[in-house]
N, C-alpha and C positions, 0 to 999 in steps of 0.2 A: 261826712259826705258821703259816704251808706247806711248812715247814723237812721233816720226820717224812712227804712227800707227794713230794718232787722227791728222784730217789733217784743223779742226777748233774749235776755242777757246772756252769758257764760251760769252766772246768778245768779238769777231770777229764775234756773232752771233745776237747778242748784237749791233750792230753797222748796222748793215749791211742794204740797206740802196739799196731800186730799182728798176727803170727808170719806170716814171708811160708817160702808149702813153693814147691814147682818152679811152680806154674803162677800166683801170686806169691796173693794174702790170703790164710787159712783163709778160706773163706766163714760156715761157722757158727755161727764168730766174729764176726765181720763183722754177725749177721744176729742175733744176741746182741742184741748190741750197741744196733742200730737197733729190736731193741725193747725195751730200754729205752729209748733218743732220742723212740721216739713213745707207750710209757707215759708219761714229762715233760710231752709236747707233749699229752696227754688233758688231764691232771693237771690242765694251765696255764690249758688253756684253759676246764678248769671253774671255776679261779679267775678269774677274765675275766667269767664268764660271774653267778657269784654275786654278785663284784665292783660289773658293771653294774647289775646290776637293786637291789643296796641301794643304793645310788648311784641312780635313778630313780625307788627305795618315801621314801631323804631329801626328793629335790629338791622329790618334787611332797608328804611331809610342810611343809619348811621350806613351800613354795607358801600352803597354807592356814595356818599362822601365821601367814607374811610378813599374808596377808585379814583376818583376824581382831586382830590388832594396830592393824595400820590401821579397822577397822568398829573396835574399841572408841579408841582418839580418835575418830575421827569422832564421837560418839555422847559420849565427854564438853566434843570441842567446841560441839557444841548444847547438852547441858545447861547448856554454863558460858556461853550464846550467850541461853540462857538465863534464865538466873539469871540474869544483866547485865540486859535490854531491857526484865526484867520485875521489876521484883526485892519486888514483892511478893506474889510467891508462894513458898511455903512448904513445910517434909513435909509437910500436911496437905497441898494440893493436889495435890507430885509423887503421893503415898497416893491417894488417888483415879484421877487420869490410870492409873497405874498397873495399876488397881483393873480400870480399866474397860477396858484393853489387853488384861486379863486372860480379862474377862467377853465380846470383841469372839476374842481369839483360839482360846477353849476351845469356842464354838458353831459357827464355822469348827469345827475338826476335828471336833465330835461332829453335822456338814450333814457331811460325808464320809466318818466309819466309817460313815453312815447308807447 
């Protein structure tokens, strides 16, 4: 997935050999190699930050969906207990209650809009 953005693999760094001059390693060669490593680390940090953000977004979505599931289960339990406690409740009664609730909600909404 991110392989095309990363230049060096750990084995490349481990096996890197620098040519030695009279005073030690060639500074230009070492600096170029370190620049590549720095670039890779920046890519790693960007990848990590993006994945952490995606993870946080997904966790938030999971929490929302879990809450919706709990609310749905609670609504089902309430509906079942209502029917069990009062077996004379019919679909007509439920429709009337729903209509009354809609009127109340829309009435509150229209008041808030004004």
